[in-house]
PQR file with spaces between the fields and no chain letter, atoms N, CA, C, O and H, PARSE charges and radii, in Angstrom:
ATOM       1  N    MET     1     -19.793   26.409  -51.557 -0.4000 1.5000
ATOM       2  CA   MET     1     -18.973   26.756  -50.421 -0.0000 2.0000
ATOM       3  C    MET     1     -18.088   25.564  -50.071  0.5500 1.7000
ATOM       4  O    MET     1     -18.585   24.445  -49.949 -0.5500 1.4000
ATOM       5  N    THR     2     -16.801   25.783  -49.909 -0.4000 1.5000
ATOM       6  CA   THR     2     -15.891   24.677  -49.667 -0.0000 2.0000
ATOM       7  C    THR     2     -15.711   24.346  -48.196  0.5500 1.7000
ATOM       8  O    THR     2     -15.360   23.214  -47.863 -0.5500 1.4000
ATOM       9  H    THR     2     -16.396   26.693  -50.008  0.4000 1.0000
ATOM      10  N    LYS     3     -15.939   25.292  -47.318 -0.4000 1.5000
ATOM      11  CA   LYS     3     -15.803   25.100  -45.870 -0.0000 2.0000
ATOM      12  C    LYS     3     -14.395   24.636  -45.488  0.5500 1.7000
ATOM      13  O    LYS     3     -14.228   23.737  -44.665 -0.5500 1.4000
ATOM      14  H    LYS     3     -16.224   26.211  -47.588  0.4000 1.0000
ATOM      15  N    LEU     4     -13.378   25.270  -46.104 -0.4000 1.5000
ATOM      16  CA   LEU     4     -12.006   24.945  -45.738 -0.0000 2.0000
ATOM      17  C    LEU     4     -11.651   25.470  -44.353  0.5500 1.7000
ATOM      18  O    LEU     4     -10.839   24.871  -43.647 -0.5500 1.4000
ATOM      19  H    LEU     4     -13.514   26.001  -46.773  0.4000 1.0000
ATOM      20  N    VAL     5     -12.250   26.574  -43.969 -0.4000 1.5000
ATOM      21  CA   VAL     5     -12.099   27.102  -42.609 -0.0000 2.0000
ATOM      22  C    VAL     5     -13.506   27.299  -42.047  0.5500 1.7000
ATOM      23  O    VAL     5     -14.462   27.397  -42.816 -0.5500 1.4000
ATOM      24  H    VAL     5     -12.909   27.061  -44.542  0.4000 1.0000
ATOM      25  N    PRO     6     -13.651   27.359  -40.724 -0.5600 1.5000
ATOM      26  CA   PRO     6     -14.983   27.542  -40.144  0.2800 2.0000
ATOM      27  C    PRO     6     -15.624   28.861  -40.589  0.5500 1.7000
ATOM      28  O    PRO     6     -14.934   29.847  -40.847 -0.5500 1.4000
ATOM      29  N    GLN     7     -16.928   28.858  -40.670 -0.4000 1.5000
ATOM      30  CA   GLN     7     -17.657   30.023  -41.165 -0.0000 2.0000
ATOM      31  C    GLN     7     -17.481   31.232  -40.244  0.5500 1.7000
ATOM      32  O    GLN     7     -17.414   32.362  -40.727 -0.5500 1.4000
ATOM      33  H    GLN     7     -17.489   28.057  -40.460  0.4000 1.0000
ATOM      34  N    TYR     8     -17.405   31.020  -38.939 -0.4000 1.5000
ATOM      35  CA   TYR     8     -17.280   32.158  -38.037 -0.0000 2.0000
ATOM      36  C    TYR     8     -15.960   32.891  -38.224  0.5500 1.7000
ATOM      37  O    TYR     8     -15.894   34.096  -37.981 -0.5500 1.4000
ATOM      38  H    TYR     8     -17.459   30.102  -38.546  0.4000 1.0000
ATOM      39  N    VAL     9     -14.909   32.199  -38.650 -0.4000 1.5000
ATOM      40  CA   VAL     9     -13.636   32.863  -38.908 -0.0000 2.0000
ATOM      41  C    VAL     9     -13.760   33.764  -40.140  0.5500 1.7000
ATOM      42  O    VAL     9     -13.219   34.870  -40.167 -0.5500 1.4000
ATOM      43  H    VAL     9     -14.963   31.220  -38.848  0.4000 1.0000
ATOM      44  N    SER    10     -14.473   33.285  -41.151 -0.4000 1.5000
ATOM      45  CA   SER    10     -14.676   34.088  -42.358 -0.0000 2.0000
ATOM      46  C    SER    10     -15.531   35.317  -42.078  0.5500 1.7000
ATOM      47  O    SER    10     -15.234   36.409  -42.564 -0.5500 1.4000
ATOM      48  H    SER    10     -14.912   32.387  -41.130  0.4000 1.0000
ATOM      49  N    VAL    11     -16.592   35.141  -41.298 -0.4000 1.5000
ATOM      50  CA   VAL    11     -17.469   36.271  -40.959 -0.0000 2.0000
ATOM      51  C    VAL    11     -16.720   37.278  -40.104  0.5500 1.7000
ATOM      52  O    VAL    11     -16.858   38.485  -40.302 -0.5500 1.4000
ATOM      53  H    VAL    11     -16.833   34.254  -40.904  0.4000 1.0000
ATOM      54  N    TRP    12     -15.938   36.800  -39.169 -0.4000 1.5000
ATOM      55  CA   TRP    12     -15.126   37.659  -38.317 -0.0000 2.0000
ATOM      56  C    TRP    12     -14.175   38.485  -39.169  0.5500 1.7000
ATOM      57  O    TRP    12     -14.029   39.687  -38.946 -0.5500 1.4000
ATOM      58  H    TRP    12     -15.826   35.820  -39.009  0.4000 1.0000
ATOM      59  N    GLY    13     -13.528   37.855  -40.139 -0.4000 1.5000
ATOM      60  CA   GLY    13     -12.616   38.563  -41.030 -0.0000 2.0000
ATOM      61  C    GLY    13     -13.332   39.598  -41.872  0.5500 1.7000
ATOM      62  O    GLY    13     -12.808   40.691  -42.082 -0.5500 1.4000
ATOM      63  H    GLY    13     -13.647   36.878  -40.320  0.4000 1.0000
ATOM      64  N    LEU    14     -14.524   39.274  -42.360 -0.4000 1.5000
ATOM      65  CA   LEU    14     -15.295   40.213  -43.165 -0.0000 2.0000
ATOM      66  C    LEU    14     -15.683   41.442  -42.351  0.5500 1.7000
ATOM      67  O    LEU    14     -15.571   42.570  -42.832 -0.5500 1.4000
ATOM      68  H    LEU    14     -14.950   38.385  -42.190  0.4000 1.0000
ATOM      69  N    ILE    15     -16.134   41.227  -41.133 -0.4000 1.5000
ATOM      70  CA   ILE    15     -16.491   42.349  -40.260 -0.0000 2.0000
ATOM      71  C    ILE    15     -15.256   43.196  -39.954  0.5500 1.7000
ATOM      72  O    ILE    15     -15.330   44.424  -39.952 -0.5500 1.4000
ATOM      73  H    ILE    15     -16.225   40.311  -40.742  0.4000 1.0000
ATOM      74  N    ALA    16     -14.135   42.551  -39.700 -0.4000 1.5000
ATOM      75  CA   ALA    16     -12.907   43.283  -39.391 -0.0000 2.0000
ATOM      76  C    ALA    16     -12.438   44.114  -40.579  0.5500 1.7000
ATOM      77  O    ALA    16     -11.962   45.235  -40.397 -0.5500 1.4000
ATOM      78  H    ALA    16     -14.075   41.553  -39.702  0.4000 1.0000
ATOM      79  N    VAL    17     -12.565   43.586  -41.780 -0.4000 1.5000
ATOM      80  CA   VAL    17     -12.164   44.342  -42.974 -0.0000 2.0000
ATOM      81  C    VAL    17     -13.062   45.552  -43.166  0.5500 1.7000
ATOM      82  O    VAL    17     -12.582   46.626  -43.528 -0.5500 1.4000
ATOM      83  H    VAL    17     -12.952   42.676  -41.928  0.4000 1.0000
ATOM      84  N    VAL    18     -14.352   45.397  -42.930 -0.4000 1.5000
ATOM      85  CA   VAL    18     -15.268   46.536  -43.038 -0.0000 2.0000
ATOM      86  C    VAL    18     -14.896   47.613  -42.016  0.5500 1.7000
ATOM      87  O    VAL    18     -14.944   48.804  -42.325 -0.5500 1.4000
ATOM      88  H    VAL    18     -14.743   44.524  -42.636  0.4000 1.0000
ATOM      89  N    LEU    19     -14.529   47.205  -40.816 -0.4000 1.5000
ATOM      90  CA   LEU    19     -14.105   48.174  -39.801 -0.0000 2.0000
ATOM      91  C    LEU    19     -12.843   48.919  -40.230  0.5500 1.7000
ATOM      92  O    LEU    19     -12.758   50.136  -40.067 -0.5500 1.4000
ATOM      93  H    LEU    19     -14.490   46.237  -40.565  0.4000 1.0000
ATOM      94  N    VAL    20     -11.866   48.201  -40.777 -0.4000 1.5000
ATOM      95  CA   VAL    20     -10.624   48.837  -41.209 -0.0000 2.0000
ATOM      96  C    VAL    20     -10.881   49.787  -42.368  0.5500 1.7000
ATOM      97  O    VAL    20     -10.337   50.891  -42.396 -0.5500 1.4000
ATOM      98  H    VAL    20     -11.936   47.212  -40.910  0.4000 1.0000
ATOM      99  N    TYR    21     -11.711   49.368  -43.330 -0.4000 1.5000
ATOM     100  CA   TYR    21     -12.031   50.245  -44.454 -0.0000 2.0000
ATOM     101  C    TYR    21     -12.770   51.502  -43.993  0.5500 1.7000
ATOM     102  O    TYR    21     -12.504   52.599  -44.484 -0.5500 1.4000
ATOM     103  H    TYR    21     -12.152   48.472  -43.307  0.4000 1.0000
ATOM     104  N    SER    22     -13.700   51.337  -43.045 -0.4000 1.5000
ATOM     105  CA   SER    22     -14.418   52.512  -42.553 -0.0000 2.0000
ATOM     106  C    SER    22     -13.477   53.449  -41.810  0.5500 1.7000
ATOM     107  O    SER    22     -13.608   54.668  -41.916 -0.5500 1.4000
ATOM     108  H    SER    22     -13.916   50.446  -42.645  0.4000 1.0000
ATOM     109  N    TRP    23     -12.534   52.896  -41.061 -0.4000 1.5000
ATOM     110  CA   TRP    23     -11.548   53.711  -40.358 -0.0000 2.0000
ATOM     111  C    TRP    23     -10.708   54.492  -41.362  0.5500 1.7000
ATOM     112  O    TRP    23     -10.472   55.686  -41.178 -0.5500 1.4000
ATOM     113  H    TRP    23     -12.428   51.905  -40.974  0.4000 1.0000
ATOM     114  N    ASN    24     -10.255   53.825  -42.426 -0.4000 1.5000
ATOM     115  CA   ASN    24      -9.461   54.506  -43.442 -0.0000 2.0000
ATOM     116  C    ASN    24     -10.269   55.574  -44.171  0.5500 1.7000
ATOM     117  O    ASN    24      -9.737   56.637  -44.490 -0.5500 1.4000
ATOM     118  H    ASN    24     -10.446   52.855  -42.575  0.4000 1.0000
ATOM     119  N    LEU    25     -11.526   55.310  -44.436 -0.4000 1.5000
ATOM     120  CA   LEU    25     -12.380   56.289  -45.092 -0.0000 2.0000
ATOM     121  C    LEU    25     -12.562   57.518  -44.211  0.5500 1.7000
ATOM     122  O    LEU    25     -12.509   58.645  -44.704 -0.5500 1.4000
ATOM     123  H    LEU    25     -11.958   54.446  -44.178  0.4000 1.0000
ATOM     124  N    LEU    26     -12.776   57.315  -42.917 -0.4000 1.5000
ATOM     125  CA   LEU    26     -12.909   58.446  -42.001 -0.0000 2.0000
ATOM     126  C    LEU    26     -11.620   59.266  -41.948  0.5500 1.7000
ATOM     127  O    LEU    26     -11.666   60.496  -41.926 -0.5500 1.4000
ATOM     128  H    LEU    26     -12.819   56.400  -42.517  0.4000 1.0000
ATOM     129  N    GLU    27     -10.487   58.595  -41.929 -0.4000 1.5000
ATOM     130  CA   GLU    27      -9.207   59.298  -41.925 -0.0000 2.0000
ATOM     131  C    GLU    27      -9.020   60.087  -43.225  0.5500 1.7000
ATOM     132  O    GLU    27      -8.518   61.210  -43.201 -0.5500 1.4000
ATOM     133  H    GLU    27     -10.450   57.596  -41.948  0.4000 1.0000
ATOM     134  N    PHE    28      -9.417   59.511  -44.341 -0.4000 1.5000
ATOM     135  CA   PHE    28      -9.291   60.176  -45.636 -0.0000 2.0000
ATOM     136  C    PHE    28     -10.162   61.426  -45.698  0.5500 1.7000
ATOM     137  O    PHE    28      -9.774   62.426  -46.302 -0.5500 1.4000
ATOM     138  H    PHE    28      -9.825   58.598  -44.360  0.4000 1.0000
ATOM     139  N    MET    29     -11.324   61.371  -45.082 -0.4000 1.5000
ATOM     140  CA   MET    29     -12.231   62.508  -45.087 -0.0000 2.0000
ATOM     141  C    MET    29     -11.846   63.548  -44.040  0.5500 1.7000
ATOM     142  O    MET    29     -12.494   64.590  -43.942 -0.5500 1.4000
ATOM     143  H    MET    29     -11.639   60.559  -44.592  0.4000 1.0000
ATOM     144  N    GLY    30     -10.814   63.285  -43.266 -0.4000 1.5000
ATOM     145  CA   GLY    30     -10.347   64.250  -42.284 -0.0000 2.0000
ATOM     146  C    GLY    30     -10.992   64.126  -40.925  0.5500 1.7000
ATOM     147  O    GLY    30     -10.831   65.003  -40.076 -0.5500 1.4000
ATOM     148  H    GLY    30     -10.287   62.439  -43.346  0.4000 1.0000
ATOM     149  N    ILE    31     -11.712   63.059  -40.712 -0.4000 1.5000
ATOM     150  CA   ILE    31     -12.360   62.831  -39.421 -0.0000 2.0000
ATOM     151  C    ILE    31     -11.500   61.826  -38.654  0.5500 1.7000
ATOM     152  O    ILE    31     -11.735   60.619  -38.709 -0.5500 1.4000
ATOM     153  H    ILE    31     -11.842   62.346  -41.402  0.4000 1.0000
ATOM     154  N    GLY    32     -10.518   62.336  -37.952 -0.4000 1.5000
ATOM     155  CA   GLY    32      -9.628   61.463  -37.201 -0.0000 2.0000
ATOM     156  C    GLY    32     -10.267   61.036  -35.897  0.5500 1.7000
ATOM     157  O    GLY    32     -10.748   61.870  -35.130 -0.5500 1.4000
ATOM     158  H    GLY    32     -10.327   63.317  -37.907  0.4000 1.0000
ATOM     159  N    ILE    33     -10.273   59.752  -35.647 -0.4000 1.5000
ATOM     160  CA   ILE    33     -10.795   59.268  -34.373 -0.0000 2.0000
ATOM     161  C    ILE    33      -9.640   58.663  -33.595  0.5500 1.7000
ATOM     162  O    ILE    33      -8.826   57.917  -34.140 -0.5500 1.4000
ATOM     163  H    ILE    33      -9.883   59.074  -36.270  0.4000 1.0000
ATOM     164  N    SER    34      -9.582   58.989  -32.335 -0.4000 1.5000
ATOM     165  CA   SER    34      -8.448   58.546  -31.527 -0.0000 2.0000
ATOM     166  C    SER    34      -8.520   57.057  -31.211  0.5500 1.7000
ATOM     167  O    SER    34      -7.494   56.447  -30.912 -0.5500 1.4000
ATOM     168  H    SER    34     -10.244   59.594  -31.892  0.4000 1.0000
ATOM     169  N    ALA    35      -9.692   56.466  -31.268 -0.4000 1.5000
ATOM     170  CA   ALA    35      -9.846   55.041  -30.965 -0.0000 2.0000
ATOM     171  C    ALA    35      -9.760   54.198  -32.231  0.5500 1.7000
ATOM     172  O    ALA    35     -10.234   53.062  -32.236 -0.5500 1.4000
ATOM     173  H    ALA    35     -10.526   56.962  -31.511  0.4000 1.0000
ATOM     174  N    GLY    36      -9.174   54.717  -33.297 -0.4000 1.5000
ATOM     175  CA   GLY    36      -9.111   54.016  -34.569 -0.0000 2.0000
ATOM     176  C    GLY    36      -8.309   52.734  -34.520  0.5500 1.7000
ATOM     177  O    GLY    36      -8.567   51.818  -35.302 -0.5500 1.4000
ATOM     178  H    GLY    36      -8.789   55.641  -33.293  0.4000 1.0000
ATOM     179  N    ILE    37      -7.350   52.647  -33.627 -0.4000 1.5000
ATOM     180  CA   ILE    37      -6.523   51.439  -33.540 -0.0000 2.0000
ATOM     181  C    ILE    37      -7.364   50.234  -33.134  0.5500 1.7000
ATOM     182  O    ILE    37      -7.011   49.098  -33.453 -0.5500 1.4000
ATOM     183  H    ILE    37      -7.141   53.391  -32.992  0.4000 1.0000
ATOM     184  N    VAL    38      -8.466   50.467  -32.436 -0.4000 1.5000
ATOM     185  CA   VAL    38      -9.355   49.374  -32.043 -0.0000 2.0000
ATOM     186  C    VAL    38      -9.905   48.681  -33.290  0.5500 1.7000
ATOM     187  O    VAL    38     -10.071   47.462  -33.301 -0.5500 1.4000
ATOM     188  H    VAL    38      -8.753   51.389  -32.177  0.4000 1.0000
ATOM     189  N    PHE    39     -10.188   49.458  -34.339 -0.4000 1.5000
ATOM     190  CA   PHE    39     -10.672   48.878  -35.582 -0.0000 2.0000
ATOM     191  C    PHE    39      -9.613   47.966  -36.201  0.5500 1.7000
ATOM     192  O    PHE    39      -9.936   46.920  -36.763 -0.5500 1.4000
ATOM     193  H    PHE    39     -10.053   50.449  -34.329  0.4000 1.0000
ATOM     194  N    GLY    40      -8.361   48.368  -36.095 -0.4000 1.5000
ATOM     195  CA   GLY    40      -7.275   47.563  -36.636 -0.0000 2.0000
ATOM     196  C    GLY    40      -7.008   46.296  -35.843  0.5500 1.7000
ATOM     197  O    GLY    40      -6.526   45.307  -36.395 -0.5500 1.4000
ATOM     198  H    GLY    40      -8.099   49.219  -35.638  0.4000 1.0000
ATOM     199  N    LEU    41      -7.316   46.317  -34.560 -0.4000 1.5000
ATOM     200  CA   LEU    41      -7.079   45.136  -33.726 -0.0000 2.0000
ATOM     201  C    LEU    41      -7.964   43.965  -34.130  0.5500 1.7000
ATOM     202  O    LEU    41      -7.572   42.810  -33.970 -0.5500 1.4000
ATOM     203  H    LEU    41      -7.708   47.121  -34.112  0.4000 1.0000
ATOM     204  N    ALA    42      -9.147   44.249  -34.649 -0.4000 1.5000
ATOM     205  CA   ALA    42     -10.057   43.173  -35.049 -0.0000 2.0000
ATOM     206  C    ALA    42      -9.434   42.330  -36.156  0.5500 1.7000
ATOM     207  O    ALA    42      -9.486   41.102  -36.091 -0.5500 1.4000
ATOM     208  H    ALA    42      -9.466   45.188  -34.779  0.4000 1.0000
ATOM     209  N    ILE    43      -8.848   42.961  -37.169 -0.4000 1.5000
ATOM     210  CA   ILE    43      -8.241   42.208  -38.266 -0.0000 2.0000
ATOM     211  C    ILE    43      -6.923   41.579  -37.817  0.5500 1.7000
ATOM     212  O    ILE    43      -6.565   40.496  -38.280 -0.5500 1.4000
ATOM     213  H    ILE    43      -8.807   43.959  -37.221  0.4000 1.0000
ATOM     214  N    LEU    44      -6.207   42.243  -36.928 -0.4000 1.5000
ATOM     215  CA   LEU    44      -4.959   41.681  -36.414 -0.0000 2.0000
ATOM     216  C    LEU    44      -5.219   40.362  -35.691  0.5500 1.7000
ATOM     217  O    LEU    44      -4.542   39.365  -35.943 -0.5500 1.4000
ATOM     218  H    LEU    44      -6.498   43.123  -36.551  0.4000 1.0000
ATOM     219  N    PHE    45      -6.194   40.361  -34.800 -0.4000 1.5000
ATOM     220  CA   PHE    45      -6.512   39.138  -34.063 -0.0000 2.0000
ATOM     221  C    PHE    45      -7.079   38.060  -34.981  0.5500 1.7000
ATOM     222  O    PHE    45      -6.842   36.872  -34.761 -0.5500 1.4000
ATOM     223  H    PHE    45      -6.744   41.171  -34.595  0.4000 1.0000
ATOM     224  N    ASN    46      -7.822   38.462  -36.000 -0.4000 1.5000
ATOM     225  CA   ASN    46      -8.348   37.501  -36.961 -0.0000 2.0000
ATOM     226  C    ASN    46      -7.212   36.820  -37.713  0.5500 1.7000
ATOM     227  O    ASN    46      -7.230   35.600  -37.883 -0.5500 1.4000
ATOM     228  H    ASN    46      -8.015   39.427  -36.178  0.4000 1.0000
ATOM     229  N    GLU    47      -6.241   37.575  -38.157 -0.4000 1.5000
ATOM     230  CA   GLU    47      -5.111   36.997  -38.896 -0.0000 2.0000
ATOM     231  C    GLU    47      -4.293   36.056  -38.013  0.5500 1.7000
ATOM     232  O    GLU    47      -3.877   34.986  -38.459 -0.5500 1.4000
ATOM     233  H    GLU    47      -6.227   38.565  -38.019  0.4000 1.0000
ATOM     234  N    ILE    48      -4.066   36.451  -36.774 -0.4000 1.5000
ATOM     235  CA   ILE    48      -3.315   35.598  -35.852 -0.0000 2.0000
ATOM     236  C    ILE    48      -4.097   34.316  -35.572  0.5500 1.7000
ATOM     237  O    ILE    48      -3.526   33.226  -35.592 -0.5500 1.4000
ATOM     238  H    ILE    48      -4.404   37.320  -36.412  0.4000 1.0000
ATOM     239  N    PHE    49      -5.403   34.438  -35.310 -0.4000 1.5000
ATOM     240  CA   PHE    49      -6.227   33.272  -35.023 -0.0000 2.0000
ATOM     241  C    PHE    49      -6.286   32.340  -36.227  0.5500 1.7000
ATOM     242  O    PHE    49      -6.185   31.123  -36.067 -0.5500 1.4000
ATOM     243  H    PHE    49      -5.868   35.324  -35.293  0.4000 1.0000
ATOM     244  N    LEU    50      -6.448   32.893  -37.433 -0.4000 1.5000
ATOM     245  CA   LEU    50      -6.520   32.070  -38.635 -0.0000 2.0000
ATOM     246  C    LEU    50      -5.209   31.314  -38.855  0.5500 1.7000
ATOM     247  O    LEU    50      -5.223   30.135  -39.207 -0.5500 1.4000
ATOM     248  H    LEU    50      -6.530   33.881  -37.562  0.4000 1.0000
ATOM     249  N    GLY    51      -4.087   31.986  -38.649 -0.4000 1.5000
ATOM     250  CA   GLY    51      -2.797   31.312  -38.784 -0.0000 2.0000
ATOM     251  C    GLY    51      -2.622   30.181  -37.791  0.5500 1.7000
ATOM     252  O    GLY    51      -2.163   29.097  -38.148 -0.5500 1.4000
ATOM     253  H    GLY    51      -4.076   32.944  -38.363  0.4000 1.0000
ATOM     254  N    MET    52      -2.989   30.436  -36.540 -0.4000 1.5000
ATOM     255  CA   MET    52      -2.872   29.392  -35.519 -0.0000 2.0000
ATOM     256  C    MET    52      -3.848   28.247  -35.791  0.5500 1.7000
ATOM     257  O    MET    52      -3.522   27.083  -35.559 -0.5500 1.4000
ATOM     258  H    MET    52      -3.363   31.317  -36.250  0.4000 1.0000
ATOM     259  N    TRP    53      -5.051   28.578  -36.285 -0.4000 1.5000
ATOM     260  CA   TRP    53      -6.051   27.551  -36.618 -0.0000 2.0000
ATOM     261  C    TRP    53      -5.509   26.635  -37.709  0.5500 1.7000
ATOM     262  O    TRP    53      -5.615   25.414  -37.599 -0.5500 1.4000
ATOM     263  H    TRP    53      -5.316   29.523  -36.473  0.4000 1.0000
ATOM     264  N    LEU    54      -4.936   27.207  -38.749 -0.4000 1.5000
ATOM     265  CA   LEU    54      -4.444   26.405  -39.861 -0.0000 2.0000
ATOM     266  C    LEU    54      -3.230   25.570  -39.470  0.5500 1.7000
ATOM     267  O    LEU    54      -3.046   24.466  -39.984 -0.5500 1.4000
ATOM     268  H    LEU    54      -4.850   28.199  -38.838  0.4000 1.0000
ATOM     269  N    ILE    55      -2.407   26.082  -38.575 -0.4000 1.5000
ATOM     270  CA   ILE    55      -1.271   25.287  -38.097 -0.0000 2.0000
ATOM     271  C    ILE    55      -1.766   24.116  -37.256  0.5500 1.7000
ATOM     272  O    ILE    55      -1.282   22.994  -37.404 -0.5500 1.4000
ATOM     273  H    ILE    55      -2.556   26.978  -38.158  0.4000 1.0000
ATOM     274  N    ALA    56      -2.729   24.375  -36.372 -0.4000 1.5000
ATOM     275  CA   ALA    56      -3.212   23.344  -35.456 -0.0000 2.0000
ATOM     276  C    ALA    56      -4.143   22.344  -36.139  0.5500 1.7000
ATOM     277  O    ALA    56      -3.982   21.135  -35.974 -0.5500 1.4000
ATOM     278  H    ALA    56      -3.122   25.287  -36.251  0.4000 1.0000
ATOM     279  N    LYS    57      -5.106   22.836  -36.895 -0.4000 1.5000
ATOM     280  CA   LYS    57      -6.129   21.960  -37.473 -0.0000 2.0000
ATOM     281  C    LYS    57      -5.899   21.672  -38.945  0.5500 1.7000
ATOM     282  O    LYS    57      -6.248   20.593  -39.424 -0.5500 1.4000
ATOM     283  H    LYS    57      -5.237   23.818  -37.029  0.4000 1.0000
ATOM     284  N    GLY    58      -5.326   22.605  -39.661 -0.4000 1.5000
ATOM     285  CA   GLY    58      -5.172   22.442  -41.101 -0.0000 2.0000
ATOM     286  C    GLY    58      -6.480   22.700  -41.815  0.5500 1.7000
ATOM     287  O    GLY    58      -7.498   23.003  -41.193 -0.5500 1.4000
ATOM     288  H    GLY    58      -5.042   23.481  -39.272  0.4000 1.0000
ATOM     289  N    PHE    59      -6.437   22.574  -43.130 -0.4000 1.5000
ATOM     290  CA   PHE    59      -7.650   22.730  -43.918 -0.0000 2.0000
ATOM     291  C    PHE    59      -8.529   21.506  -43.750  0.5500 1.7000
ATOM     292  O    PHE    59      -8.046   20.431  -43.397 -0.5500 1.4000
ATOM     293  H    PHE    59      -5.610   22.327  -43.635  0.4000 1.0000
ATOM     294  N    ASN    60      -9.792   21.666  -43.998 -0.4000 1.5000
ATOM     295  CA   ASN    60     -10.733   20.563  -44.003 -0.0000 2.0000
ATOM     296  C    ASN    60     -10.530   19.834  -45.330  0.5500 1.7000
ATOM     297  O    ASN    60     -11.132   20.215  -46.334 -0.5500 1.4000
ATOM     298  H    ASN    60     -10.184   22.540  -44.285  0.4000 1.0000
ATOM     299  N    SER    61      -9.706   18.808  -45.356 -0.4000 1.5000
ATOM     300  CA   SER    61      -9.324   18.153  -46.607 -0.0000 2.0000
ATOM     301  C    SER    61     -10.485   17.424  -47.260  0.5500 1.7000
ATOM     302  O    SER    61     -10.501   17.290  -48.484 -0.5500 1.4000
ATOM     303  H    SER    61      -9.217   18.498  -44.541  0.4000 1.0000
ATOM     304  N    SER    62     -11.444   16.953  -46.502 -0.4000 1.5000
ATOM     305  CA   SER    62     -12.578   16.268  -47.113 -0.0000 2.0000
ATOM     306  C    SER    62     -13.421   17.238  -47.931  0.5500 1.7000
ATOM     307  O    SER    62     -13.973   16.855  -48.962 -0.5500 1.4000
ATOM     308  H    SER    62     -11.431   17.062  -45.508  0.4000 1.0000
ATOM     309  N    ALA    63     -13.529   18.482  -47.488 -0.4000 1.5000
ATOM     310  CA   ALA    63     -14.258   19.486  -48.266 -0.0000 2.0000
ATOM     311  C    ALA    63     -13.518   19.800  -49.558  0.5500 1.7000
ATOM     312  O    ALA    63     -14.135   20.001  -50.603 -0.5500 1.4000
ATOM     313  H    ALA    63     -13.081   18.793  -46.650  0.4000 1.0000
ATOM     314  N    ASN    64     -12.204   19.840  -49.480 -0.4000 1.5000
ATOM     315  CA   ASN    64     -11.397   20.113  -50.664 -0.0000 2.0000
ATOM     316  C    ASN    64     -11.504   18.958  -51.656  0.5500 1.7000
ATOM     317  O    ASN    64     -11.566   19.199  -52.862 -0.5500 1.4000
ATOM     318  H    ASN    64     -11.702   19.676  -48.631  0.4000 1.0000
ATOM     319  N    ASP    65     -11.526   17.709  -51.183 -0.4000 1.5000
ATOM     320  CA   ASP    65     -11.653   16.546  -52.051 -0.0000 2.0000
ATOM     321  C    ASP    65     -13.009   16.528  -52.742  0.5500 1.7000
ATOM     322  O    ASP    65     -13.110   16.132  -53.904 -0.5500 1.4000
ATOM     323  H    ASP    65     -11.475   17.514  -50.203  0.4000 1.0000
ATOM     324  N    THR    66     -14.053   16.956  -52.033 -0.4000 1.5000
ATOM     325  CA   THR    66     -15.397   16.997  -52.600 -0.0000 2.0000
ATOM     326  C    THR    66     -15.471   17.995  -53.745  0.5500 1.7000
ATOM     327  O    THR    66     -16.075   17.715  -54.781 -0.5500 1.4000
ATOM     328  H    THR    66     -13.971   17.277  -51.090  0.4000 1.0000
ATOM     329  N    VAL    67     -14.865   19.146  -53.562 -0.4000 1.5000
ATOM     330  CA   VAL    67     -14.882   20.177  -54.611 -0.0000 2.0000
ATOM     331  C    VAL    67     -14.112   19.709  -55.830  0.5500 1.7000
ATOM     332  O    VAL    67     -14.560   19.915  -56.958 -0.5500 1.4000
ATOM     333  H    VAL    67     -14.375   19.373  -52.720  0.4000 1.0000
ATOM     334  N    SER    68     -12.955   19.080  -55.625 -0.4000 1.5000
ATOM     335  CA   SER    68     -12.165   18.624  -56.761 -0.0000 2.0000
ATOM     336  C    SER    68     -12.852   17.463  -57.487  0.5500 1.7000
ATOM     337  O    SER    68     -12.705   17.323  -58.701 -0.5500 1.4000
ATOM     338  H    SER    68     -12.591   18.913  -54.709  0.4000 1.0000
ATOM     339  N    ALA    69     -13.605   16.625  -56.751 -0.4000 1.5000
ATOM     340  CA   ALA    69     -14.326   15.536  -57.392 -0.0000 2.0000
ATOM     341  C    ALA    69     -15.485   16.063  -58.247  0.5500 1.7000
ATOM     342  O    ALA    69     -15.783   15.500  -59.301 -0.5500 1.4000
ATOM     343  H    ALA    69     -13.725   16.739  -55.764  0.4000 1.0000
ATOM     344  N    LYS    70     -16.136   17.138  -57.796 -0.4000 1.5000
ATOM     345  CA   LYS    70     -17.233   17.723  -58.565 -0.0000 2.0000
ATOM     346  C    LYS    70     -16.715   18.399  -59.829  0.5500 1.7000
ATOM     347  O    LYS    70     -17.432   18.478  -60.827 -0.5500 1.4000
ATOM     348  H    LYS    70     -15.894   17.595  -56.940  0.4000 1.0000
ATOM     349  N    ALA    71     -15.479   18.888  -59.798 -0.4000 1.5000
ATOM     350  CA   ALA    71     -14.913   19.572  -60.949 -0.0000 2.0000
ATOM     351  C    ALA    71     -14.570   18.601  -62.086  0.5500 1.7000
ATOM     352  O    ALA    71     -14.464   19.022  -63.238 -0.5500 1.4000
ATOM     353  H    ALA    71     -14.896   18.824  -58.988  0.4000 1.0000
ATOM     354  N    LYS    72     -14.396   17.326  -61.782 -0.4000 1.5000
ATOM     355  CA   LYS    72     -14.015   16.348  -62.796 -0.0000 2.0000
ATOM     356  C    LYS    72     -15.153   15.896  -63.613  0.5500 1.7000
ATOM     357  O    LYS    72     -14.981   15.069  -64.508 -0.5500 1.4000
ATOM     358  H    LYS    72     -14.482   16.985  -60.846  0.4000 1.0000
């Protein structure tokens, strides 16, 4: 694990993707839910937060250096 971004951001993104996929699957099966946009908001906020995090903090460069040193 490189830990370029915090683990909670990755877990948040994974949960949000599962929500979006489940929403799309329900729509495909013909089960339309009116609150489906809420599922999409989770990934939207994750993407915005991740972008702002990377602009403000950047990648964890020491973790990246460790991985590249192990590869040599």
